[in-house]
Short mmCIF file of the C-alpha atoms (twelve columns), coordinates in Angstrom:
data_MODEL
# 
_entry.id   MODEL 
# 
loop_
_atom_site.group_PDB 
_atom_site.id 
_atom_site.type_symbol 
_atom_site.label_atom_id 
_atom_site.label_alt_id 
_atom_site.label_comp_id 
_atom_site.label_asym_id 
_atom_site.label_seq_id 
_atom_site.Cartn_x 
_atom_site.Cartn_y 
_atom_site.Cartn_z 
_atom_site.pdbx_PDB_model_num 
ATOM 1   C CA . ARG A 1   0.000   0.000  0.000   1 
ATOM 2   C CA . THR A 2   2.815   2.398  0.840   1 
ATOM 3   C CA . LYS A 3   4.564   1.601  -2.421  1 
ATOM 4   C CA . GLN A 4   1.387   2.424  -4.286  1 
ATOM 5   C CA . ALA A 5   1.225   5.780  -2.635  1 
ATOM 6   C CA . PHE A 6   4.754   6.732  -3.719  1 
ATOM 7   C CA . ALA A 7   4.409   5.232  -7.174  1 
ATOM 8   C CA . GLY A 8   1.565   7.513  -7.976  1 
ATOM 9   C CA . GLY A 9   -1.402  5.799  -6.386  1 
ATOM 10  C CA . LYS A 10  -3.911  8.375  -5.111  1 
ATOM 11  C CA . PHE A 11  -5.770  8.183  -1.825  1 
ATOM 12  C CA . THR A 12  -8.524  10.650 -1.070  1 
ATOM 13  C CA . ALA A 13  -9.917  11.525 2.366   1 
ATOM 14  C CA . THR A 14  -13.675 10.925 2.456   1 
ATOM 15  C CA . GLY A 15  -14.769 11.656 5.993   1 
ATOM 16  C CA . ASN A 16  -18.250 12.063 7.407   1 
ATOM 17  C CA . ARG A 17  -18.174 15.772 6.581   1 
ATOM 18  C CA . PRO A 18  -15.624 18.472 5.657   1 
ATOM 19  C CA . GLY A 19  -13.328 19.078 8.610   1 
ATOM 20  C CA . SER A 20  -14.575 15.991 10.483  1 
ATOM 21  C CA . GLU A 21  -12.547 15.300 13.621  1 
ATOM 22  C CA . TYR A 22  -12.912 11.550 13.112  1 
ATOM 23  C CA . LEU A 23  -9.568  10.551 11.629  1 
ATOM 24  C CA . LEU A 24  -10.668 7.101  10.457  1 
ATOM 25  C CA . SER A 25  -14.074 7.996  9.056   1 
ATOM 26  C CA . GLY A 26  -14.615 6.378  5.694   1 
ATOM 27  C CA . ILE A 27  -12.086 3.554  6.183   1 
ATOM 28  C CA . ILE A 28  -13.239 1.930  9.440   1 
ATOM 29  C CA . LYS A 29  -15.668 -0.982 9.070   1 
ATOM 30  C CA . CYS A 30  -17.541 -3.312 11.384  1 
ATOM 31  C CA . GLY A 31  -16.154 -6.839 11.393  1 
ATOM 32  C CA . GLU A 32  -19.583 -8.200 12.280  1 
ATOM 33  C CA . CYS A 33  -21.835 -6.749 9.528   1 
ATOM 34  C CA . GLY A 34  -19.410 -5.019 7.122   1 
ATOM 35  C CA . TYR A 35  -20.960 -1.541 7.362   1 
ATOM 36  C CA . ASN A 36  -18.795 1.534  7.929   1 
ATOM 37  C CA . PHE A 37  -18.506 2.791  11.463  1 
ATOM 38  C CA . HIS A 38  -19.900 6.300  12.041  1 
ATOM 39  C CA . GLY A 39  -18.324 8.934  14.248  1 
ATOM 40  C CA . GLY A 40  -20.442 9.847  17.273  1 
ATOM 41  C CA . ARG A 41  -20.373 11.038 20.867  1 
ATOM 42  C CA . ARG A 42  -21.238 9.276  24.100  1 
ATOM 43  C CA . LYS A 43  -22.342 11.541 26.919  1 
ATOM 44  C CA . ASN A 44  -20.946 10.618 30.286  1 
ATOM 45  C CA . LYS A 45  -21.783 12.172 33.626  1 
ATOM 46  C CA . ASP A 46  -19.038 14.793 33.507  1 
ATOM 47  C CA . SER A 47  -17.677 14.518 29.972  1 
ATOM 48  C CA . ILE A 48  -18.311 13.628 26.345  1 
ATOM 49  C CA . THR A 49  -16.354 10.818 24.670  1 
ATOM 50  C CA . ARG A 50  -15.810 10.507 20.926  1 
ATOM 51  C CA . VAL A 51  -16.686 7.045  19.641  1 
ATOM 52  C CA . TYR A 52  -17.070 5.087  16.424  1 
ATOM 53  C CA . ARG A 53  -20.388 3.217  16.185  1 
ATOM 54  C CA . CYS A 54  -21.450 0.464  13.847  1 
ATOM 55  C CA . GLY A 55  -23.220 2.049  10.864  1 
ATOM 56  C CA . GLY A 56  -25.320 -1.068 10.328  1 
ATOM 57  C CA . TYR A 57  -26.943 -0.629 13.725  1 
ATOM 58  C CA . ASN A 58  -27.150 3.167  13.384  1 
ATOM 59  C CA . LEU A 59  -29.007 2.920  10.070  1 
ATOM 60  C CA . TYR A 60  -31.069 -0.248 10.429  1 
ATOM 61  C CA . GLY A 61  -31.073 -1.216 14.084  1 
ATOM 62  C CA . SER A 62  -30.589 -4.615 15.676  1 
ATOM 63  C CA . ASP A 63  -31.888 -6.454 12.581  1 
ATOM 64  C CA . ILE A 64  -28.493 -5.813 10.980  1 
ATOM 65  C CA . CYS A 65  -26.019 -5.660 13.865  1 
ATOM 66  C CA . SER A 66  -25.519 -5.074 17.556  1 
ATOM 67  C CA . ARG A 67  -24.932 -1.648 19.039  1 
ATOM 68  C CA . LEU A 68  -21.172 -1.923 18.765  1 
ATOM 69  C CA . GLU A 69  -18.902 1.022  19.461  1 
ATOM 70  C CA . THR A 70  -15.257 1.708  20.225  1 
ATOM 71  C CA . ASN A 71  -13.420 4.644  21.759  1 
ATOM 72  C CA . ALA A 72  -12.310 6.917  18.914  1 
ATOM 73  C CA . LYS A 73  -9.197  8.361  20.551  1 
ATOM 74  C CA . SER A 74  -7.870  4.973  21.672  1 
ATOM 75  C CA . LEU A 75  -8.269  3.477  18.199  1 
ATOM 76  C CA . GLU A 76  -6.826  6.536  16.430  1 
ATOM 77  C CA . ASP A 77  -3.834  6.582  18.808  1 
ATOM 78  C CA . PHE A 78  -3.259  2.889  18.080  1 
ATOM 79  C CA . ILE A 79  -3.267  3.487  14.303  1 
ATOM 80  C CA . ILE A 80  -1.030  6.571  14.565  1 
ATOM 81  C CA . SER A 81  1.416   4.700  16.788  1 
ATOM 82  C CA . HIS A 82  1.560   1.823  14.302  1 
ATOM 83  C CA . ILE A 83  2.290   4.199  11.413  1 
ATOM 84  C CA . GLN A 84  4.945   6.085  13.397  1 
ATOM 85  C CA . LYS A 85  6.722   2.840  14.292  1 
ATOM 86  C CA . LYS A 86  6.713   1.926  10.618  1 
ATOM 87  C CA . ILE A 87  8.189   5.289  9.627   1 
ATOM 88  C CA . ASP A 88  10.879  5.078  12.323  1 
ATOM 89  C CA . ASN A 89  11.883  1.538  11.352  1 
ATOM 90  C CA . PRO A 90  15.186  1.770  9.384   1 
ATOM 91  C CA . VAL A 91  14.721  -1.708 7.866   1 
ATOM 92  C CA . TRP A 92  11.289  -0.749 6.480   1 
ATOM 93  C CA . ARG A 93  12.623  2.549  5.146   1 
ATOM 94  C CA . ASN A 94  15.479  0.787  3.362   1 
ATOM 95  C CA . GLU A 95  13.051  -1.682 1.786   1 
ATOM 96  C CA . LEU A 96  10.811  1.166  0.683   1 
ATOM 97  C CA . LYS A 97  13.779  3.026  -0.796  1 
ATOM 98  C CA . LYS A 98  14.709  -0.059 -2.826  1 
ATOM 99  C CA . GLU A 99  11.151  -0.235 -4.174  1 
ATOM 100 C CA . LEU A 100 11.202  3.460  -5.041  1 
ATOM 101 C CA . LEU A 101 14.567  3.156  -6.782  1 
ATOM 102 C CA . GLU A 102 13.251  0.290  -8.922  1 
ATOM 103 C CA . VAL A 103 10.300  2.408  -10.069 1 
ATOM 104 C CA . LEU A 104 12.406  5.543  -10.619 1 
ATOM 105 C CA . GLN A 105 15.152  3.719  -12.518 1 
ATOM 106 C CA . ILE A 106 12.575  2.187  -14.857 1 
ATOM 107 C CA . ALA A 107 11.181  5.694  -15.432 1 
ATOM 108 C CA . GLU A 108 14.712  7.010  -16.124 1 
ATOM 109 C CA . LYS A 109 15.336  4.246  -18.647 1 
ATOM 110 C CA . ARG A 110 12.044  4.971  -20.392 1 
ATOM 111 C CA . SER A 111 12.879  8.679  -20.524 1 
ATOM 112 C CA . GLY A 112 16.216  7.947  -22.196 1 
ATOM 113 C CA . THR A 113 14.557  5.651  -24.730 1 
ATOM 114 C CA . ARG A 114 11.852  8.222  -25.418 1 
ATOM 115 C CA . LEU A 115 14.439  10.973 -26.043 1 
ATOM 116 C CA . CYS A 116 16.036  8.844  -28.738 1 
ATOM 117 C CA . GLU A 117 12.625  8.229  -30.295 1 
ATOM 118 C CA . ILE A 118 11.791  11.950 -30.217 1 
ATOM 119 C CA . ASP A 119 15.045  12.895 -31.930 1 
ATOM 120 C CA . LYS A 120 14.363  10.330 -34.649 1 
ATOM 121 C CA . GLU A 121 10.787  11.595 -35.170 1 
ATOM 122 C CA . ILE A 122 11.980  15.221 -35.321 1 
ATOM 123 C CA . LYS A 123 14.542  14.339 -38.012 1 
ATOM 124 C CA . GLU A 124 11.913  12.491 -40.039 1 
ATOM 125 C CA . LEU A 125 9.481   15.422 -39.880 1 
ATOM 126 C CA . SER A 126 12.223  17.909 -40.758 1 
ATOM 127 C CA . LEU A 127 13.096  15.817 -43.813 1 
ATOM 128 C CA . LYS A 128 9.453   15.691 -44.894 1 
ATOM 129 C CA . ILE A 129 9.152   19.466 -44.543 1 
ATOM 130 C CA . GLU A 130 12.253  19.996 -46.694 1 
ATOM 131 C CA . ASN A 131 10.944  17.583 -49.330 1 
ATOM 132 C CA . TRP A 132 7.650   19.461 -49.554 1 
ATOM 133 C CA . LYS A 133 9.464   22.781 -49.845 1 
ATOM 134 C CA . MET A 134 11.468  21.351 -52.730 1 
ATOM 135 C CA . ALA A 135 8.218   20.144 -54.313 1 
ATOM 136 C CA . ILE A 136 6.817   23.700 -54.135 1 
ATOM 137 C CA . GLU A 137 9.902   25.007 -55.912 1 
ATOM 138 C CA . LYS A 138 9.266   22.472 -58.669 1 
ATOM 139 C CA . GLY A 139 5.739   23.771 -59.195 1 
ATOM 140 C CA . LEU A 140 3.529   21.673 -56.893 1 
ATOM 141 C CA . GLU A 141 0.161   23.235 -55.987 1 
ATOM 142 C CA . LEU A 142 0.983   25.776 -53.286 1 
ATOM 143 C CA . ASP A 143 -2.089  25.662 -51.010 1 
ATOM 144 C CA . ASN A 144 -2.073  21.904 -50.570 1 
ATOM 145 C CA . ALA A 145 1.672   21.774 -49.937 1 
ATOM 146 C CA . VAL A 146 1.571   24.622 -47.399 1 
ATOM 147 C CA . ASN A 147 -1.174  22.903 -45.412 1 
ATOM 148 C CA . ILE A 148 0.866   19.712 -45.253 1 
ATOM 149 C CA . ILE A 149 4.031   21.603 -44.272 1 
ATOM 150 C CA . ASN A 150 2.138   23.423 -41.502 1 
ATOM 151 C CA . LYS A 151 0.827   20.105 -40.195 1 
ATOM 152 C CA . TYR A 152 4.324   18.613 -40.060 1 
ATOM 153 C CA . ALA A 153 5.728   21.794 -38.497 1 
ATOM 154 C CA . TYR A 154 3.078   21.656 -35.754 1 
ATOM 155 C CA . GLN A 155 3.876   17.996 -35.029 1 
ATOM 156 C CA . ARG A 156 7.580   18.832 -34.855 1 
ATOM 157 C CA . GLU A 157 6.917   21.699 -32.428 1 
ATOM 158 C CA . GLN A 158 4.973   19.349 -30.150 1 
ATOM 159 C CA . LEU A 159 7.880   16.938 -30.174 1 
ATOM 160 C CA . TYR A 160 10.324  19.720 -29.269 1 
ATOM 161 C CA . ARG A 161 8.115   20.612 -26.304 1 
ATOM 162 C CA . GLU A 162 7.926   16.998 -25.184 1 
ATOM 163 C CA . LYS A 163 11.704  16.747 -25.458 1 
ATOM 164 C CA . ASN A 164 12.183  19.859 -23.315 1 
ATOM 165 C CA . ARG A 165 9.833   18.492 -20.646 1 
ATOM 166 C CA . THR A 166 11.653  15.159 -20.611 1 
ATOM 167 C CA . VAL A 167 15.057  16.823 -20.345 1 
ATOM 168 C CA . GLU A 168 13.903  19.106 -17.500 1 
ATOM 169 C CA . LYS A 169 12.501  16.125 -15.660 1 
ATOM 170 C CA . ALA A 170 15.839  14.335 -15.995 1 
ATOM 171 C CA . LYS A 171 17.622  17.399 -14.585 1 
ATOM 172 C CA . SER A 172 15.558  17.228 -11.389 1 
ATOM 173 C CA . GLY A 173 18.052  14.700 -10.020 1 
ATOM 174 C CA . SER A 174 19.125  11.097 -10.052 1 
ATOM 175 C CA . ALA A 175 16.865  8.296  -8.869  1 
ATOM 176 C CA . GLU A 176 18.833  8.199  -5.597  1 
ATOM 177 C CA . ILE A 177 18.253  11.918 -4.882  1 
ATOM 178 C CA . ILE A 178 14.562  11.746 -5.770  1 
ATOM 179 C CA . ALA A 179 14.035  8.641  -3.600  1 
ATOM 180 C CA . ASP A 180 15.686  10.343 -0.601  1 
ATOM 181 C CA . LYS A 181 13.520  13.420 -1.120  1 
ATOM 182 C CA . MET A 182 10.346  11.338 -1.247  1 
ATOM 183 C CA . LEU A 183 11.332  9.484  1.927   1 
ATOM 184 C CA . SER A 184 11.952  12.799 3.689   1 
ATOM 185 C CA . TYR A 185 8.222   13.559 3.386   1 
ATOM 186 C CA . LEU A 186 7.544   10.709 5.801   1 
ATOM 187 C CA . ASP A 187 9.136   12.760 8.553   1 
ATOM 188 C CA . ASP A 188 6.306   15.303 8.235   1 
ATOM 189 C CA . PHE A 189 3.873   12.734 9.677   1 
ATOM 190 C CA . LYS A 190 4.182   13.724 13.334  1 
ATOM 191 C CA . ASP A 191 3.857   17.437 12.571  1 
ATOM 192 C CA . ILE A 192 0.779   16.866 10.387  1 
ATOM 193 C CA . ILE A 193 -0.931  14.696 13.016  1 
ATOM 194 C CA . GLU A 194 -0.259  17.241 15.764  1 
ATOM 195 C CA . ARG A 195 -0.939  20.473 13.890  1 
ATOM 196 C CA . GLY A 196 -2.439  19.673 10.473  1 
ATOM 197 C CA . GLU A 197 -5.974  20.331 9.269   1 
ATOM 198 C CA . PRO A 198 -8.375  17.368 9.745   1 
ATOM 199 C CA . GLU A 199 -8.628  16.501 6.061   1 
ATOM 200 C CA . ARG A 200 -4.837  16.668 5.640   1 
ATOM 201 C CA . LYS A 201 -4.424  14.292 8.572   1 
ATOM 202 C CA . LYS A 202 -6.880  11.871 7.004   1 
ATOM 203 C CA . ASP A 203 -5.182  12.051 3.628   1 
ATOM 204 C CA . PHE A 204 -1.803  11.256 5.203   1 
ATOM 205 C CA . VAL A 205 -3.205  8.314  7.197   1 
ATOM 206 C CA . ARG A 206 -4.813  6.891  4.051   1 
ATOM 207 C CA . LYS A 207 -1.383  6.705  2.429   1 
ATOM 208 C CA . PHE A 208 -0.603  3.956  4.934   1 
ATOM 209 C CA . VAL A 209 -3.964  2.448  5.884   1 
ATOM 210 C CA . LYS A 210 -6.422  1.071  3.335   1 
ATOM 211 C CA . SER A 211 -9.036  -0.015 5.869   1 
ATOM 212 C CA . VAL A 212 -9.567  -0.737 9.556   1 
ATOM 213 C CA . ILE A 213 -11.787 -3.686 10.484  1 
ATOM 214 C CA . VAL A 214 -13.075 -3.553 14.051  1 
ATOM 215 C CA . TYR A 215 -14.292 -6.516 16.051  1 
ATOM 216 C CA . PRO A 216 -15.549 -4.835 19.243  1 
ATOM 217 C CA . LYS A 217 -16.721 -8.080 20.869  1 
ATOM 218 C CA . MET A 218 -13.236 -9.525 20.444  1 
ATOM 219 C CA . LYS A 219 -11.609 -6.162 21.227  1 
ATOM 220 C CA . GLN A 220 -9.535  -6.393 18.055  1 
ATOM 221 C CA . ALA A 221 -8.829  -4.067 15.114  1 
# 
């Protein structure tokens, strides 16, 4: 899952509502009935506790599931702690870097191959343009020839632009440098969890966690 995130997979936060304080909303499910858990509050004598409740029971009552709930803060702290341990684990980071390097090196190889292809295509188009210009000089119908030349010139310009983009991308650094830079983003996790906006926190968590299945009766997640 983490590799997917760095290889370009996209994970979107889809909480109960914009700015929802429930970090796991949208990815936490009941292990008994399969419905999503919903964020809620349990009123105590002197305080209010955030909880996640089984959506099956909330929506359809006891015909679907029991009134299962779990303490939101305890579960969120457990997930955050698990992610932080993963990030701080040097063995895991080294394995992730190897995976990133494999992906980046393949991309580098493809870029080099594509540059050769672009140069070849540019030369072919330039030759065609010159041949049509020579044909005009020999008396070929002007309007038709000009339209064809303009078409080839436009295609050549697009190739030049693609070449420039590819070259600039290559200048951004070697696979090793890019991999280290991507890994450095992991160190933002603690700061985001402590001070980030709710939706940013959720988005970051979803880069590591696809789903959370809760079995309240067994006290497992």
